[in-house]
C-alpha positions as CSV (number, residue, x, y, z in Angstrom):
1,M,-14.0,10.7,-16.8
2,N,-17.0,12.3,-15.3
3,P,-17.4,10.6,-11.9
4,S,-21.1,11.5,-11.8
5,E,-21.7,9.4,-14.9
6,D,-19.4,6.5,-13.7
7,T,-21.2,3.3,-13.0
8,I,-18.2,1.3,-11.8
9,T,-17.2,1.2,-8.1
10,R,-13.6,2.4,-7.7
11,A,-11.4,1.9,-4.6
12,Y,-7.8,2.9,-3.8
13,L,-5.7,1.5,-1.0
14,W,-2.6,3.5,-0.1
15,T,0.1,2.1,2.1
16,A,3.8,1.6,2.9
17,L,6.1,-1.4,2.7
18,R,5.5,-4.4,4.9
19,S,2.0,-3.3,6.1
20,C,0.0,-6.5,5.1
21,S,-1.2,-4.7,2.0
22,T,-0.6,-7.6,-0.3
23,A,-2.7,-9.8,1.9
24,F,-5.4,-7.2,1.7
25,E,-5.1,-7.1,-2.0
26,R,-5.2,-10.9,-2.2
27,S,-8.5,-10.8,-0.3
28,I,-10.0,-8.4,-2.8
29,R,-8.9,-10.6,-5.6
30,S,-11.5,-13.1,-4.5
31,L,-14.3,-10.8,-5.5
32,E,-15.8,-11.6,-8.8
33,G,-16.2,-8.7,-11.2
34,V,-13.5,-6.6,-9.5
35,K,-10.5,-5.6,-11.5
36,V,-7.4,-5.5,-9.2
37,I,-4.4,-3.3,-10.2
38,H,-1.1,-3.8,-8.4
39,E,1.2,-0.8,-7.6
40,I,0.8,0.9,-11.0
41,F,2.2,4.2,-9.7
42,A,5.1,2.4,-8.3
43,D,5.9,1.2,-11.8
44,A,5.6,4.8,-13.0
45,A,7.9,6.2,-10.3
46,L,10.5,3.5,-10.6
47,L,10.3,2.2,-14.2
48,G,8.4,4.7,-16.3
49,E,9.5,7.3,-18.7
50,D,9.3,10.1,-16.2
51,R,10.6,8.0,-13.3
52,S,12.1,10.0,-10.4
53,S,15.6,10.3,-9.3
54,S,14.4,11.6,-5.9
55,L,13.9,8.0,-4.7
56,R,17.2,6.6,-3.7
57,H,16.0,3.0,-3.6
58,G,14.8,3.4,-7.1
59,L,18.1,4.5,-8.7
60,R,19.2,0.9,-9.2
61,Y,16.4,0.6,-11.9
62,H,17.7,3.5,-13.9
63,V,20.3,1.3,-15.6
64,K,17.4,-0.2,-17.6
65,D,15.5,1.5,-20.4
66,P,12.2,3.0,-19.1
67,L,8.9,1.2,-19.7
68,P,6.7,3.0,-22.3
69,G,3.2,3.7,-21.3
70,F,3.9,4.4,-17.7
71,R,4.1,8.1,-17.5
72,F,2.1,9.5,-14.5
73,S,-0.3,11.1,-16.9
74,E,-0.8,7.9,-18.7
75,V,-1.4,5.9,-15.5
76,K,-4.0,8.5,-14.3
77,S,-5.8,8.2,-17.7
78,T,-5.7,4.4,-17.4
79,L,-7.2,4.4,-14.0
80,E,-9.9,6.8,-14.9
81,D,-10.9,4.9,-18.1
82,S,-13.8,2.5,-18.4
83,F,-13.3,-1.1,-17.5
84,P,-15.7,-3.1,-19.7
85,G,-17.0,-6.3,-18.0
86,Y,-16.1,-5.2,-14.5
87,R,-18.4,-3.7,-11.8
88,G,-15.5,-2.6,-9.6
89,V,-11.8,-1.6,-9.7
90,F,-9.4,-1.9,-6.7
91,V,-5.9,-0.4,-6.8
92,K,-3.1,-0.9,-4.2
93,D,-0.2,1.5,-4.2
94,M,2.5,3.0,-2.1
95,A,1.9,6.7,-1.1
96,I,5.6,7.5,-1.3
97,Y,5.6,7.2,-5.1
98,M,3.1,10.0,-5.4
99,V,4.5,12.4,-2.8
100,A,8.2,12.0,-3.0
101,T,8.0,12.4,-6.8
102,G,5.8,15.5,-6.5
103,K,2.9,13.8,-8.4
104,M,0.0,14.1,-6.0
105,D,-2.0,16.0,-8.6
106,Y,-2.1,12.7,-10.6
107,V,-4.3,11.0,-8.0
108,P,-7.1,9.7,-10.2
109,D,-10.7,11.0,-9.9
110,G,-13.7,8.8,-9.1
111,Y,-12.1,6.7,-6.4
112,R,-12.8,6.1,-2.7
113,H,-9.6,6.2,-0.8
114,A,-8.3,4.2,2.2
115,F,-5.0,4.0,4.0
116,L,-3.5,0.8,5.5
117,I,-0.9,1.6,8.2
118,R,1.2,-0.4,10.6
119,N,3.4,0.4,13.6
120,P,6.9,1.2,12.4
121,I,8.3,-1.2,15.0
122,K,6.7,-3.9,12.9
123,C,7.0,-2.6,9.3
124,V,10.5,-1.0,9.4
125,T,12.0,-4.0,11.0
126,S,10.3,-6.2,8.5
127,Q,11.7,-4.0,5.7
128,Y,15.2,-4.4,7.1
129,R,14.8,-8.2,7.3
130,T,13.4,-8.5,3.8
131,W,16.0,-6.2,2.2
132,S,18.7,-8.2,4.0
133,K,17.4,-11.4,2.4
134,D,17.6,-9.7,-1.0
135,N,21.1,-8.5,-0.2
136,V,20.2,-4.9,-1.2
137,D,23.2,-2.8,-1.0
138,R,23.4,0.7,0.6
139,L,20.6,-0.4,3.0
140,F,21.7,2.4,5.4
141,E,20.7,5.0,2.8
142,I,17.3,3.4,2.1
143,I,15.4,2.9,5.3
144,P,15.7,6.2,7.3
145,S,14.4,8.5,4.6
146,E,12.1,6.3,2.7
147,T,9.8,4.4,5.1
148,G,6.8,6.1,3.4
149,Y,4.8,7.3,6.5
150,R,5.4,11.0,6.2
151,E,4.2,10.6,2.6
152,M,1.1,8.7,3.7
153,L,0.1,11.5,6.0
154,E,0.8,14.1,3.3
155,L,-1.3,12.2,0.8
156,Y,-4.1,11.7,3.3
157,Q,-4.2,15.4,3.9
158,Y,-4.1,16.1,0.2
159,I,-7.1,13.8,-0.5
160,R,-9.0,15.3,2.4
161,D,-8.2,19.0,1.7
162,V,-8.0,19.0,-2.1
163,K,-10.1,16.1,-3.2
164,G,-12.7,16.8,-0.6
165,Q,-12.9,13.2,0.7
166,T,-12.1,11.9,4.1
167,P,-10.2,8.6,3.6
168,M,-10.7,5.5,5.8
169,V,-7.6,4.5,7.9
170,I,-7.0,0.8,8.8
171,D,-4.3,-0.5,11.1
172,A,-2.8,-3.8,10.0
173,D,-2.5,-5.3,13.4
174,D,-5.2,-3.7,15.6
175,D,-7.9,-3.9,12.8
176,L,-7.1,-6.2,9.9
177,L,-5.3,-9.1,11.6
178,R,-7.2,-8.8,14.9
179,D,-10.6,-9.0,13.2
180,P,-10.4,-9.6,9.4
181,A,-14.1,-10.2,8.8
182,T,-15.2,-7.0,10.5
183,T,-12.4,-4.9,9.0
184,M,-12.9,-6.1,5.4
185,K,-16.7,-5.6,5.7
186,K,-16.2,-2.1,7.0
187,F,-13.8,-1.4,4.0
188,C,-16.3,-2.9,1.5
189,D,-19.1,-0.8,3.0
190,F,-16.9,2.3,2.8
191,V,-15.9,1.9,-0.8
192,G,-19.1,0.3,-2.2
193,F,-18.0,-3.3,-2.7
194,E,-20.2,-6.2,-1.6
195,F,-18.5,-8.1,1.3
196,K,-18.2,-11.9,0.9
197,E,-17.1,-14.4,3.5
198,S,-14.9,-15.9,0.7
199,M,-12.7,-12.8,1.0
200,L,-11.2,-14.2,4.2
201,H,-9.7,-17.4,2.6
202,W,-7.9,-18.0,-0.6
203,K,-5.7,-20.6,-2.3
204,P,-2.0,-20.2,-1.8
205,G,-0.1,-18.9,-4.9
206,R,1.3,-15.8,-6.5
207,P,-0.6,-13.8,-9.1
208,K,1.4,-12.9,-12.2
209,E,1.0,-9.2,-11.3
210,W,3.2,-9.6,-8.3
211,S,6.3,-9.0,-10.4
212,W,8.8,-7.6,-7.8
213,D,11.4,-9.6,-6.0
214,G,10.2,-12.8,-4.5
215,A,11.1,-12.1,-0.8
216,W,8.4,-9.4,-0.7
217,Y,5.6,-11.9,-1.3
218,G,6.8,-15.0,0.4
219,T,4.4,-15.0,3.4
220,V,1.2,-14.1,1.6
221,A,2.0,-16.3,-1.4
222,S,2.1,-19.3,0.9
223,S,-0.9,-18.3,3.0
224,A,-4.5,-19.3,2.7
225,G,-5.9,-16.3,4.7
226,F,-5.1,-13.5,7.1
227,V,-2.5,-14.8,9.5
228,R,-1.6,-13.2,12.8
229,N,2.0,-13.8,13.6
230,P,2.1,-15.1,17.2
231,E,5.4,-13.2,17.7
232,T,3.8,-9.8,16.7
233,Q,0.3,-9.9,18.2
234,S,-0.7,-6.2,18.1
235,S,0.7,-2.8,17.3
236,S,0.8,-1.9,21.0
237,E,3.3,-4.6,21.9
238,V,6.9,-3.4,21.8
239,E,9.8,-5.2,20.2
240,D,13.3,-4.6,21.4
241,I,14.6,-2.4,18.6
242,S,18.0,-2.1,20.3
243,L,18.7,-5.4,18.6
244,Y,18.7,-3.7,15.2
245,P,21.3,-1.4,13.6
246,S,21.2,2.3,14.5
247,Y,19.8,3.4,11.2
248,V,16.8,1.1,11.7
249,Q,16.2,2.5,15.1
250,E,16.5,6.0,13.7
251,A,13.9,5.2,11.0
252,I,11.5,3.8,13.6
253,Q,11.8,6.9,15.7
254,D,11.5,9.3,12.8
255,T,8.4,7.4,11.4
256,Q,6.5,7.0,14.7
257,P,4.9,10.5,14.9
258,Y,3.4,10.1,11.4
259,Y,2.1,6.7,12.2
260,E,0.6,7.9,15.4
261,K,-1.2,10.8,13.7
262,L,-2.6,8.5,11.1
263,Y,-3.6,6.0,13.8
264,S,-5.6,8.7,15.5
265,L,-7.6,9.2,12.3
266,R,-9.0,5.6,12.4
267,P,-12.8,5.4,12.7
268,T,-14.1,5.4,16.2
269,Q,-16.9,3.0,15.6
């Protein structure tokens, strides 16, 4: 693909687990003429033919035959291809699946990039609660090393230093949930989409592309818009993490410096 000849607007949102990214994606799905692609590099890293053994939480999928057509090179080509009938493409993915696998050079060309972050006190504890609902075994092995925030910072720096683009950084609580209209408009202006008020409300339901375990989509699937949890009002409010197991506390403490660095990169206006 030659980006200079590309007439379609392409946007990429990178994030980590439990950062309100699926609600963000659900908002974009309300835009007519925009193709939405859900976690395609996650599929490559966990299920594809060159899936990685470096992701401990992904090893449980290795008992299945790999999915054909999901090599990293194939996914990159798909994302850089033409999308007849669409004026825009939006992709939501987890940064960890590019960085922990050593595949950052497969970041597709022609996209404007943004990062959606959330205070680890919120997102890590939410990971713990969600994995507990799903009865995931070896939980103590998963959370401390694979929260995804170190990888988000590394990918941000890669896109800035190698791709020559300064990504937009959005905080889930202090930006998105505090003022959804302003935040989504700023994002649309940044990537080149046309903001619509209809992006702030949607019909409850679960798109067929949300194929992972149901517990991950429960809140957004039953919602009709961006919802601020009254128990977690902003990223600056502190939850008592001593109520959680030690490995959850460790993960929060290890993740916090990467989150704070990314938080400092948010737009000042």
